[in-house]
SERO-4910 file (N, C-alpha, C, O; in steps of 0.05 Angstrom, whole numbers):
BEGIN
 pado doro    nc1    nc2    nc3   cac1   cac2   cac3    cc1    cc2    cc3    oc1    oc2    oc3
  Met    A     17    -24      0      0      0      0     17     25      0     11     45    -14
  Leu    A     39     25     16     57     48     17     69     53    -11     72     76    -19
  Gly    A     76     31    -25     87     34    -52     67     47    -71     74     63    -88
  Ala    A     42     39    -68     21     50    -85     17     80    -80     14     96    -99
  Met    A     19     88    -54     16    117    -47     39    133    -59     35    156    -68
  Val    A     63    122    -58     86    136    -69     83    139    -99     88    161   -110
  Leu    A     75    118   -113     71    119   -142     49    139   -150     51    154   -168
  Phe    A     26    138   -135      4    156   -140     13    185   -136      5    203   -151
  Ser    A     31    190   -117     41    217   -112     59    226   -135     57    250   -143
  Thr    A     75    208   -145     93    216   -168     77    222   -193     86    238   -210
  Met    A     53    211   -195     37    217   -219     31    247   -221     31    258   -244
  Gly    A     26    260   -199     21    289   -200     45    304   -211     41    323   -226
  Val    A     69    295   -204     93    308   -214     95    304   -244    100    323   -259
  Phe    A     90    279   -253     93    273   -282     71    288   -298     76    296   -321
  Ile    A     47    290   -287     26    305   -301     34    334   -304     31    346   -326
  Lys    A     45    346   -283     53    374   -284     76    378   -303     77    398   -318
  Leu    A     96    360   -303    119    362   -321    110    359   -350    120    373   -368
  Ser    A     92    340   -355     82    336   -383     66    360   -393     67    366   -417
  Ser    A     53    374   -374     36    397   -382     52    422   -387     41    442   -395
  Val    A     78    421   -383     96    443   -390     94    447   -420     94    470   -430
  Gln    A     94    425   -436     92    427   -465     64    423   -475     55    437   -493
  Leu    A     50    403   -464     24    394   -474      1    406   -458      4    411   -434
  Asp    A    -22    409   -471    -46    417   -457    -55    393   -440    -51    370   -447
  Pro    A    -66    398   -416    -74    377   -398    -93    356   -411    -92    333   -404
  Leu    A   -110    366   -429   -128    347   -442   -113    327   -460   -122    304   -462
  Glu    A    -91    336   -471    -75    317   -487    -60    298   -469    -56    275   -475
  Val    A    -52    308   -445    -39    290   -426    -58    268   -417    -50    245   -413
  Val    A    -84    275   -413   -104    256   -406   -105    234   -427   -107    210   -420
  Phe    A   -105    241   -452   -106    221   -474    -82    203   -472    -85    178   -472
  Phe    A    -58    214   -471    -34    197   -470    -33    180   -445    -23    157   -445
  Arg    A    -43    190   -423    -45    173   -398    -61    148   -403    -54    126   -395
  Asn    A    -84    151   -416   -102    129   -422    -91    111   -444    -92     87   -442
  Phe    A    -80    124   -465    -70    108   -488    -46     91   -480    -45     67   -486
  Leu    A    -27    102   -465     -3     87   -457    -11     65   -437      1     44   -436
  Ala    A    -30     71   -420    -40     51   -401    -53     28   -416    -49      4   -408
  Leu    A    -68     34   -437    -80     13   -454    -58     -4   -467    -61    -29   -468
  Val    A    -37      9   -477    -15     -6   -489     -2    -25   -469      4    -48   -476
  Leu    A      2    -16   -444     13    -33   -424     -5    -56   -416      5    -77   -409
  Met    A    -31    -51   -418    -50    -72   -410    -58    -90   -432    -71   -111   -428
  Leu    A    -51    -83   -457    -60    -99   -480    -53   -128   -479    -70   -145   -485
  Pro    A    -28   -136   -472    -22   -164   -470    -40   -179   -450    -48   -202   -455
  Trp    A    -47   -166   -428    -65   -178   -408    -93   -182   -420   -106   -202   -416
  Ile    A   -103   -161   -434   -130   -162   -446   -131   -185   -467   -150   -200   -468
  Ile    A   -110   -187   -484   -109   -208   -504   -109   -235   -491   -122   -254   -501
  Lys    A    -94   -238   -469    -93   -263   -455   -120   -271   -444   -127   -295   -443
  Gln    A   -136   -251   -435   -163   -256   -425   -182   -266   -446   -200   -282   -441
  Gly    A   -178   -257   -471   -195   -266   -493   -221   -250   -495   -227   -234   -478
  Pro    A   -236   -254   -517   -261   -239   -522   -281   -242   -500   -298   -224   -496
  Ala    A   -280   -264   -485   -300   -268   -463   -299   -247   -442   -318   -243   -427
  Val    A   -276   -233   -440   -273   -213   -419   -292   -189   -424   -298   -174   -405
  Phe    A   -301   -186   -449   -319   -163   -455   -349   -171   -455   -366   -155   -462
  Lys    A   -354   -196   -447   -382   -205   -446   -397   -192   -423   -390   -196   -399
  Ser    A   -417   -175   -429   -431   -161   -408   -458   -151   -419   -460   -145   -443
  Glu    A   -477   -148   -401   -503   -136   -408   -506   -108   -397   -527    -96   -399
  Arg    A   -484    -97   -387   -485    -71   -373   -467    -51   -387   -452    -36   -373
  Lys    A   -467    -50   -413   -449    -33   -428   -455     -3   -423   -437     13   -425
  Lys    A   -480      4   -418   -487     32   -412   -473     42   -387   -463     64   -386
  Leu    A   -472     25   -367   -458     32   -342   -428     35   -347   -416     53   -336
  Tyr    A   -417     17   -363   -389     19   -369   -383     45   -384   -362     58   -379
  Thr    A   -400     52   -403   -397     77   -418   -398    102   -399   -382    120   -401
  Ala    A   -418    101   -381   -421    123   -362   -396    126   -345   -387    148   -339
  Arg    A   -386    103   -336   -362    104   -318   -339    116   -333   -324    132   -322
  Ala    A   -335    108   -359   -313    118   -374   -315    148   -379   -295    162   -377
  Ile    A   -340    157   -384   -344    186   -388   -336    202   -363   -322    222   -365
  Phe    A   -347    193   -340   -341    207   -316   -311    206   -309   -300    225   -298
  Asn    A   -298    183   -315   -270    180   -310   -254    200   -326   -236    214   -316
  Val    A   -260    202   -352   -246    221   -370   -251    250   -362   -232    266   -361
  Val    A   -276    256   -356   -282    284   -347   -267    290   -321   -256    312   -318
  Gly    A   -267    271   -303   -253    275   -277   -223    278   -281   -210    295   -268
  Met    A   -211    262   -298   -183    265   -304   -176    292   -316   -156    304   -310
  Ala    A   -194    300   -335   -189    327   -347   -190    349   -327   -173    367   -327
  Ala    A   -209    347   -308   -211    368   -287   -187    366   -268   -175    386   -261
  Gly    A   -180    341   -260   -158    338   -242   -131    345   -253   -115    358   -240
  Phe    A   -126    337   -278   -100    344   -291    -97    374   -295    -76    385   -291
  Thr    A   -120    387   -303   -119    416   -306   -114    430   -280    -99    450   -278
  Ala    A   -127    420   -259   -124    431   -232    -94    431   -223    -84    450   -211
  Leu    A    -80    409   -230    -52    406   -222    -34    427   -235    -12    433   -225
  Thr    A    -43    438   -258    -27    459   -271    -33    487   -260    -19    506   -266
  Leu    A    -54    489   -243    -64    515   -234    -59    520   -204    -56    543   -196
  Ile    A    -58    498   -188    -54    501   -159    -32    482   -150    -25    464   -165
  Pro    A    -21    487   -126      0    469   -116     -9    440   -114    -33    435   -109
  Leu    A      9    422   -118      3    393   -116    -10    386    -90    -29    370    -89
  Ala    A      0    397    -68    -10    390    -41    -39    399    -38    -55    385    -26
  Glu    A    -46    422    -49    -74    432    -47    -93    414    -62   -114    407    -52
  Ala    A    -85    407    -87   -101    389   -103   -105    362    -89   -127    350    -90
  Thr    A    -83    352    -77    -85    326    -63   -103    327    -39   -119    309    -35
  Ala    A   -100    349    -23   -117    352      1   -147    353     -7   -163    341      7
  Leu    A   -153    367    -28   -181    369    -37   -191    343    -48   -215    337    -46
  Ser    A   -173    326    -59   -182    300    -69   -191    281    -47   -205    262    -52
  Phe    A   -183    287    -22   -191    270      0   -221    272      5   -232    256     20
  Thr    A   -235    292     -7   -264    294     -3   -280    274    -20   -304    271    -15
  Ala    A   -267    260    -38   -282    241    -55   -299    221    -40   -322    217    -47
  Pro    A   -288    208    -19   -305    189     -3   -329    202     10   -350    189     13
  Leu    A   -327    228     17   -350    242     28   -372    245      7   -395    240     13
  Phe    A   -364    254    -17   -384    256    -38   -396    229    -45   -419    227    -52
  Ala    A   -379    208    -44   -389    181    -50   -410    172    -30   -430    159    -37
  Thr    A   -406    178     -5   -425    171     16   -452    186     12   -473    174     15
  Ile    A   -450    211      5   -474    227      0   -489    215    -25   -513    212    -24
  Gly    A   -474    208    -46   -485    197    -70   -498    170    -64   -519    164    -75
  Ala    A   -485    154    -47   -496    127    -40   -523    130    -26   -541    114    -30
  Ala    A   -526    151    -10   -551    156      4   -573    166    -15   -596    157    -13
  Leu    A   -565    184    -33   -585    196    -51   -593    178    -74   -616    177    -82
  Ile    A   -573    163    -85   -577    148   -109   -583    119   -103   -601    107   -115
  Leu    A   -567    107    -86   -570     78    -80   -588     73    -56   -595     50    -51
  Gly    A   -597     94    -43   -615     90    -20   -602     79      5   -616     69     23
  Glu    A   -576     81      7   -563     71     31   -569     90     55   -572    114     52
  Ile    A   -571     78     78   -577     93    102   -551    104    114   -532     90    120
  Val    A   -551    131    118   -528    144    130   -537    155    157   -553    173    158
  Arg    A   -526    143    178   -535    151    205   -519    175    215   -501    186    202
  Lys    A   -528    184    239   -519    210    250   -489    213    252   -478    234    244
  Arg    A   -475    192    261   -446    195    264   -431    199    238   -412    215    236
  Arg    A   -441    186    217   -428    190    191   -435    218    180   -419    230    166
  Val    A   -460    227    185   -468    254    176   -450    275    189   -441    293    176
  Ile    A   -445    272    215   -427    290    229   -399    290    217   -386    311    214
  Ala    A   -389    266    211   -362    263    199   -361    277    172   -341    290    166
  Ile    A   -382    274    156   -383    287    130   -383    318    133   -369    331    118
  Val    A   -398    328    152   -398    357    158   -370    367    165   -361    387    155
  Phe    A   -357    352    182   -329    359    189   -311    358    165   -293    375    162
  Gly    A   -315    339    148   -299    337    123   -301    361    106   -282    371     95
  Phe    A   -326    371    103   -330    395     87   -321    420    101   -313    440     88
  Ile    A   -320    420    127   -308    442    142   -278    443    136   -266    464    132
  Gly    A   -266    419    134   -238    418    126   -233    429     98   -213    443     94
  Met    A   -252    424     80   -250    435     53   -251    465     54   -236    479     39
  Leu    A   -269    476     71   -271    505     73   -247    518     86   -239    540     79
  Ile    A   -233    503    104   -208    513    115   -187    517     94   -172    536     94
  Ile    A   -186    498     75   -167    500     53   -175    523     34   -158    539     26
  Leu    A   -201    525     27   -210    545      7   -211    573     20   -206    592      6
  Arg    A   -219    574     45   -222    600     59   -238    620     43   -229    642     38
  Pro    A   -263    613     35   -279    632     20   -286    657     37   -290    655     61
  Gly    A   -285    680     24   -290    705     39   -264    718     47   -262    742     50
  Ile    A   -243    701     52   -217    711     59   -200    712     33   -185    732     28
  Glu    A   -201    691     18   -188    690     -8   -208    682    -29   -227    667    -23
  Ser    A   -205    691    -54   -222    682    -75   -216    653    -82   -193    645    -83
  Ile    A   -237    637    -87   -233    609    -94   -223    607   -122   -236    617   -141
  Ser    A   -200    595   -126   -187    594   -152   -201    573   -170   -213    554   -160
  Pro    A   -200    577   -197   -210    557   -215   -197    530   -211   -211    509   -214
  Gly    A   -172    529   -204   -158    504   -200   -170    489   -176   -173    464   -178
  Ala    A   -177    503   -155   -190    490   -132   -217    479   -139   -225    457   -131
  Leu    A   -233    494   -155   -259    485   -164   -256    460   -181   -273    441   -179
  Leu    A   -236    459   -198   -232    436   -215   -223    412   -198   -231    389   -204
  Ala    A   -208    416   -177   -200    394   -160   -224    382   -146   -226    358   -142
  Ile    A   -242    400   -137   -267    390   -125   -284    375   -145   -296    355   -139
  Ala    A   -286    386   -170   -301    372   -191   -289    344   -196   -304    325   -200
  Asn    A   -263    342   -195   -250    316   -198   -258    297   -175   -263    274   -180
  Ala    A   -259    307   -151   -267    291   -128   -296    281   -131   -302    258   -124
  Ile    A   -313    298   -142   -341    290   -146   -343    268   -167   -358    249   -164
  Thr    A   -328    271   -189   -329    250   -210   -317    224   -200   -327    202   -208
  Ile    A   -297    226   -183   -286    201   -171   -308    187   -155   -311    163   -156
  Ala    A   -323    203   -139   -344    192   -123   -365    178   -141   -375    157   -134
  Ile    A   -372    191   -163   -392    180   -181   -382    153   -193   -398    134   -194
  Thr    A   -357    152   -201   -346    127   -212   -345    105   -191   -349     82   -198
  Val    A   -340    113   -166   -340     93   -145   -368     80   -142   -370     56   -139
  Leu    A   -389     97   -144   -416     87   -142   -423     69   -165   -436     48   -162
  Ile    A   -414     77   -189   -419     60   -213   -405     33   -211   -417     12   -216
  Val    A   -380     33   -202   -365      8   -198   -379     -9   -177   -380    -33   -179
  Lys    A   -390      4   -156   -404    -11   -135   -428    -26   -147   -433    -49   -139
  Lys    A   -442    -13   -166   -464    -27   -179   -454    -49   -198   -466    -70   -200
  Leu    A   -432    -43   -212   -422    -63   -231   -412    -88   -217   -415   -110   -227
  Thr    A   -400    -85   -193   -388   -108   -179   -410   -128   -170   -403   -150   -162
  Thr    A   -435   -120   -171   -456   -139   -162   -460   -161   -183   -470   -182   -177
  Thr    A   -453   -155   -208   -457   -175   -230   -433   -180   -247   -432   -201   -261
  Glu    A   -413   -162   -247   -391   -164   -266   -365   -174   -253   -361   -170   -229
  Arg    A   -349   -186   -269   -322   -196   -260   -303   -172   -259   -305   -154   -275
  Pro    A   -284   -172   -240   -264   -151   -239   -249   -147   -265   -243   -125   -273
  Ala    A   -243   -170   -278   -228   -169   -303   -243   -153   -325   -232   -138   -340
  Thr    A   -270   -157   -325   -287   -144   -345   -288   -114   -339   -287    -98   -358
  Ile    A   -290   -107   -314   -290    -78   -306   -265    -64   -314   -266    -42   -325
  Val    A   -242    -77   -310   -216    -65   -317   -213    -63   -347   -203    -43   -357
  Ala    A   -221    -84   -361   -218    -85   -390   -234    -63   -404   -224    -49   -422
  Tyr    A   -259    -59   -396   -276    -38   -408   -265    -11   -402   -266      7   -419
  Met    A   -254     -7   -378   -242     19   -371   -220     26   -390   -218     48   -401
  Ala    A   -202      7   -394   -179     11   -412   -187     16   -440   -176     33   -454
  Leu    A   -207      1   -450   -215      3   -478   -231     28   -484   -227     40   -506
  Leu    A   -249     36   -467   -267     58   -473   -255     86   -468   -261    105   -483
  Gln    A   -238     88   -448   -228    115   -441   -209    127   -461   -208    151   -464
  Thr    A   -194    110   -475   -174    121   -494   -188    136   -517   -180    159   -522
  Pro    A   -208    124   -531   -221    140   -553   -236    164   -543   -238    184   -556
  Met    A   -248    161   -519   -262    184   -508   -243    207   -502   -250    231   -507
  Ala    A   -220    201   -491   -201    222   -484   -188    234   -509   -179    257   -509
  Phe    A   -188    219   -532   -176    229   -556   -192    252   -569   -180    270   -581
  Ile    A   -218    251   -565   -236    271   -578   -228    300   -570   -223    316   -587
  Pro    A   -228    307   -544   -220    334   -537   -190    340   -541   -183    363   -546
  Ala    A   -174    319   -540   -145    323   -544   -138    333   -572   -119    347   -575
  Val    A   -154    325   -592   -149    332   -619   -148    363   -623   -132    373   -639
  Phe    A   -164    377   -608   -166    406   -611   -142    421   -599   -138    444   -604
  Tyr    A   -125    406   -584   -101    418   -573    -76    403   -581    -56    405   -567
  Trp    A    -78    388   -603    -57    369   -609    -30    381   -615    -27    401   -629
  Glu    A    -10    369   -603     18    376   -607     34    351   -601     31    339   -579
  Trp    A     51    343   -619     67    319   -614     87    324   -591    101    344   -591
  Pro    A     89    306   -572    107    309   -550    136    309   -559    143    294   -578
  Asn    A    153    325   -546    181    323   -552    193    300   -535    178    287   -520
  Leu    A    219    295   -538    231    271   -525    228    271   -495    221    250   -484
  Ile    A    233    293   -482    231    294   -453    202    290   -443    197    278   -423
  Thr    A    183    301   -459    155    298   -452    146    269   -455    130    259   -439
  Trp    A    156    256   -476    150    227   -478    160    212   -454    146    194   -444
  Leu    A    183    219   -443    193    206   -419    174    210   -396    168    191   -382
  Trp    A    164    235   -392    146    240   -370    119    225   -374    108    215   -355
  Leu    A    110    223   -399     85    209   -404     87    179   -399     69    168   -387
  Phe    A    110    167   -407    114    139   -401    116    134   -371    106    114   -361
  Cys    A    129    152   -357    132    150   -328    104    152   -315     98    138   -296
  Leu    A     88    170   -326     61    174   -315     44    149   -319     31    139   -300
  Ala    A     45    137   -343     29    113   -348     40     89   -331     24     74   -320
  Gly    A     66     87   -329     78     65   -314     72     68   -284     65     48   -271
  Ala    A     74     92   -273     68     96   -245     38     91   -239     32     79   -218
  Gly    A     21    100   -257     -8     95   -253    -15     66   -254    -30     56   -237
  Thr    A     -5     51   -274    -11     23   -277      1      7   -253    -13    -10   -241
  Ala    A     26     11   -247     39     -3   -224     25      4   -198     22    -13   -181
  Gly    A     18     29   -194      4     38   -170    -22     24   -166    -29     16   -143
  His    A    -38     22   -187    -64      8   -185    -61    -22   -180    -77    -33   -165
  Leu    A    -40    -34   -191    -35    -62   -186    -28    -66   -156    -38    -85   -144
  Met    A    -10    -49   -146     -3    -51   -117    -27    -46    -99    -31    -59    -79
  Tyr    A    -43    -26   -107    -67    -20    -91    -86    -43    -90    -97    -50    -69
  Thr    A    -91    -55   -113   -109    -78   -115    -98   -101    -98   -114   -115    -84
  Lys    A    -72   -106    -99    -60   -127    -83    -63   -121    -53    -68   -139    -37
  Ala    A    -60    -96    -46    -62    -88    -18    -91    -94     -8    -94   -103     15
  Ile    A   -111    -88    -24   -139    -93    -17   -144   -123    -13   -160   -130      4
  Glu    A   -130   -139    -29   -133   -168    -26   -123   -178      1   -133   -197     12
  Leu    A   -102   -164     10    -88   -174     35    -99   -161     60    -95   -172     82
  Ala    A   -112   -139     58   -123   -125     82   -149   -111     76   -154   -105     52
  Glu    A   -164   -104     96   -190    -90     92   -184    -61     86   -164    -49     94
  Val    A   -203    -49     70   -200    -21     62   -198     -3     86   -183     16     86
  Ser    A   -214     -9    107   -213      9    131   -186      8    144   -178     28    157
  Gln    A   -172    -14    142   -145    -15    153   -124      0    136   -105     10    147
  Leu    A   -129      1    110   -111     14     92   -115     44     90    -97     59     83
  Gln    A   -140     53     96   -147     81     93   -127    101    106   -120    121     93
  Pro    A   -118     96    131   -100    115    143    -74    120    127    -63    142    128
  Leu    A    -66    100    111    -41    103     95    -45    123     72    -26    133     61
  Asp    A    -71    128     65    -76    146     43    -66    175     49    -58    189     31
  Phe    A    -67    182     75    -58    209     82    -28    213     77    -19    236     75
  Ile    A    -13    191     75     16    193     69     21    208     43     42    220     39
  Arg    A      1    208     25      4    221     -1      9    251      3     23    263    -13
  Leu    A     -3    263     24     -1    292     27     28    301     33     38    319     19
  Pro    A     42    290     53     70    298     57     88    291     34    107    305     28
  Ile    A     82    268     21     99    259     -2     96    279    -25    116    289    -36
  Ile    A     71    286    -31     66    304    -54     76    332    -47     84    347    -65
  Ala    A     74    340    -22     84    366    -13    114    368    -17    125    388    -26
  Phe    A    128    346    -10    157    345    -13    164    346    -43    182    361    -50
  Leu    A    150    330    -59    156    330    -88    150    357   -100    165    367   -118
  Gly    A    128    370    -92    121    396   -102    142    417    -96    148    435   -112
  Tyr    A    154    415    -72    175    434    -63    200    429    -80    213    448    -89
  Val    A    208    403    -83    233    396    -97    231    404   -127    250    416   -138
  Phe    A    209    397   -140    207    400   -169    197    428   -177    204    438   -198
  Phe    A    179    440   -161    165    464   -170    167    487   -150    155    508   -153
  Ser    A    183    483   -128    186    504   -107    160    512    -95    156    535    -87
  Glu    A    141    493    -92    115    499    -80    118    495    -50    129    476    -40
  Glu    A    106    514    -35    106    513     -6     77    514      4     64    535      3
  Pro    A     66    491     12     38    489     22     34    508     46     51    509     63
  Thr    A     11    521     46      4    538     69     -4    520     93    -11    497     90
  Ile    A     -4    532    117    -13    517    141    -42    509    138    -50    489    150
  Trp    A    -58    524    123    -86    518    120    -90    492    104   -109    478    109
  Ile    A    -72    487     85    -74    462     69    -69    438     88    -83    418     86
  Trp    A    -49    441    106    -43    419    124    -66    414    144    -74    391    148
  Ile    A    -77    436    155    -99    433    175   -124    422    161   -136    403    171
  Gly    A   -131    435    139   -155    426    124   -153    398    114   -172    382    116
  Gly    A   -129    391    103   -125    364     94   -127    343    116   -138    322    111
  Ala    A   -117    350    139   -118    331    162   -147    328    171   -155    305    177
  Val    A   -163    349    172   -191    348    180   -206    331    160   -222    313    168
  Ile    A   -202    336    134   -216    320    114   -209    291    116   -226    274    115
  Phe    A   -183    286    119   -174    258    121   -186    243    145   -196    221    142
  Leu    A   -186    256    168   -197    243    192   -227    237    188   -237    216    197
  Ala    A   -241    256    175   -270    251    170   -274    228    151   -291    211    156
  Thr    A   -258    227    129   -262    205    110   -253    179    121   -265    158    115
  Ala    A   -232    179    138   -223    154    151   -245    143    169   -250    119    170
  Tyr    A   -259    161    183   -281    152    201   -304    141    184   -315    120    191
  Val    A   -311    155    163   -333    146    145   -327    119    134   -344    101    134
  Thr    A   -302    115    124   -294     89    113   -295     67    134   -304     45    129
  His    A   -286     74    159   -287     54    181   -315     46    187   -321     22    191
  Arg    A   -333     66    189   -361     60    195   -374     43    173   -389     25    179
  Glu    A   -369     49    148   -380     34    126   -371      6    126   -386    -13    121
  Ala    A   -345      2    132   -334    -26    134   -346    -41    157   -352    -65    155
  Thr    A   -350    -27    180   -362    -40    203   -391    -49    198   -399    -71    205
  Ile    A   -406    -31    185   -434    -37    179   -436    -60    159   -453    -78    162
  Ala    A   -418    -59    138   -418    -81    118   -412   -108    131   -424   -128    124
  Lys    A   -394   -108    150   -386   -133    164   -410   -143    181   -415   -167    182
  Gln    A   -424   -124    194   -447   -132    210   -469   -144    193   -482   -164    201
  Ile    A   -474   -132    170   -494   -142    152   -486   -170    142   -503   -188    140
  His    A   -461   -174    135   -451   -200    126   -454   -221    147   -461   -244    141
  Asn    A   -448   -214    172   -449   -234    194   -478   -241    200   -483   -264    209
  Asn    A   -496   -222    196   -524   -228    201   -537   -244    178   -561   -251    180
***
């Protein structure tokens, strides 16, 4: 899990370095395209049966929200410090819990509601509306968190009937052509150094997701959740080294509040799921 967090943190650096030459929308395309290239041998090994499904509309919706979220998130990384974007991304589980209550009809009791409120207080600590104007980059980072939450809910529905291999295969196959459409309007061939950053981005993302998946197999999500906060000091260090970014005290305080709230929500959801399973 620690290895996955390190790799996920480096992705922000590679996105920002790639965006020095390329528009973020083009970086989104190459992130998906190169990931597809890396996954192609695995997809071929799985065979045509891996695409057998009756829920293609859900797969399409997931791919659309993923691409939109990546576009928002990648653009945000070019506008605000890496640490700020990372801290705001911690709100995704809060939005997912709200969505689960509104869309899936899940019951959210008082303690989780209080935790969600505290999580959004943490977000306000970072944004400090009324004291500072909310930047477009911060709004895009929040939009990215919302789309992550939506895709989590879609995957939750898919896992009731679909194999994990099918979910992964459709993600790889659908997102590349979708990401290509907006990228065309900003097209510029990467130079040699940008190709290096793009390959590093795809490699870090693919390896990070493999490590994360393996970690989930070995331990419960609620046990792994605290390690997610490690991303903030790692990304803050990388932002300082590569881009001379210095996170404000408000990012640290707000990020910690958001993280504690999401950690509690994750713990409560895992506890409730275990109780339902035991009954």
